[in-house]
N, C-alpha and C positions, 0 to 999 in steps of 0.2 A: 203238092206238099209245100213247095216254095211259097205259093200264094197264101196258104194257111199260116205259115210261119210269119210272113210279112204282115198279115192282118193282126195276128197276135202281138207281134212286136210293136206295131203302130198303136195297138190298144194299150200296151204297157207304157209307151212313151206318153200317150194322151193322159193316161191315168196318173203318171208322175207329174205332168204339168198341171193337171187338174187338182192334184192333192197339195200343191205348193201353196203356202199361205200368201195372202196379198194384204198389204197395208191399207188398201182401199176398202177392204171388207173385213174389219175386225170381228171376231166372234162376239155375239151378244152375251152380256152377263145374264145368266139365268136367275130368275126370281120366282121360282115356283113355291107355292104353299105346300106344306107337308101333305095335305089331303089330296091336292091336285097334281102332285109330282108324278111324272111318267116313270114307268118301270126302268127304262133305259134312256140315258141322256148322253149325247155325244156332242162335244163342243168344238172339235177339230175337224178338218177335212177328212172325209171317209171314203174308202174304196172297198166295195164288196165285190170280189171277183171269184167266180167259179170257172175253172177250166177243166173240161172233160174230153178225154181222147180215148176212144175205144173203151168206154166205160158203161157200166150199168148202175143206175140209181133207181131204187125201187122203194115204194112205201105201200103198205097193205093193211087193210082193216077188214075183219070178217065179223059175222054175227052182228052185234050191236055196238061195235067199237067205232072209234073216230080216227081218221088218218089225216094228218096235216104235214105237207111237205113244202118247205121254204128253201129256195136256192137263191142266194144273192138278194134276199128280200127282207123287208121289215113288216111286222104286224103290229097291232094296237099297242099303245104305250111306249112308243119310241119317239124321242125328240132329238132332231139333228140340227144343231145350231150353225153349221157351216156347210160347205159344198159337199154333195154326195154323188158318187158314181157307182151304179149297180150294173154289173156286167156278168153275163153267163155266155161262155163260148164253148163250142163243142164240135167234135168231128167223130162220126161213127159211134155216137153214144145212144143209149136207150134210157129214157127218163120216164118212169111209170109211177102212177099213183092209182090205187085201187080200193074200192069199197064194195061190200056185198051185203045182202039182206037189208037190214035197217041201218047200216053204217053211213057215215058222212065222210066225204073226201074233199080236200082242198089242196090245190097245187099252185105254187107261186114261183115264177122265175123272174128275177130282176124287177120286182114289184113292191109296191107299198099297199097294204091292206088294212082298213080300219082307221083308227085315230093315230096316224103317223104325221108328225109335224116337221117339215123340212123348211128351214128359214132362208136358205140361199139356193144357189144353182143346183139343179137336179138333172142327171143324165141316166137313162135306163136303156141298156143295150142287151139284146140277145142275138148272138150270131151262131147259127147252127148249120152244119153241112152233113148230109147223109146221116141225120139224127132223127130218132123217133121220140116224140113227146106225147104221152098218152095219159089221160085221166079217165077213169071208168067208174060208173056207179050203176047198180041194178036194184030191182025191186023198189022199196020205198026210200032208198037212199038218194042223196043229191051229190053232185060233183061240181066244184068250182075250180076254174083254172085261170090264172092270171099270168100273162107273159108280157113283160115290159109295160106294165099298167099301174094305175092308181085306182083302188077300189075302196069307196067309203063304207062299204057294208061291213060293219063291225062284227056281225054274226057269221060272216063268210070268211073267217080267218082260216 
C-alpha cells in the first residue's frame, strides 16, 4: 500500500512539474482554416489522469452496436499545442470492453488514436497492479485495444 501511494504521489509531482509552463517553449499560435480546424484544440499543458482503485470500468455493445472506451486518451480531431501527459493508474481494478455478434469494440488507455496532433512533449503512462484489462469481440466483430500507444488508424477509434 505504501509503495502504491508513493508511486501515485510521484506521478502527481511529475504531472505538476510537467504541466508548468516554460518560457523556452511558448505555445504556438494556432492558424487553422475553418474547414481544417480540429474538433478539440488545447493550447496549454495538459494532464489526462485516470486513477482507479478497486474499481470496475465496463463498456459493452451487443447485436450490431459499436462500443468505444477511451480512458486518458485522445481520438481523431484533437490538436494539443503544448506538453501532454496521459496517465492511467490502477490497483485492483477491472477494465472491460465487450462486443458481440457484428459489433465493433475499441479500447484505449493513455493513448492517441487517429489524427491527433501533439506539438510538444508527450508522455503516456499506464501503471496497473492486480488489475485486469480485457477487450473482447466475437463472431464477425473486431476488437482494438491500445495501451500507452499511438495508433494512426483513423477507423480504429
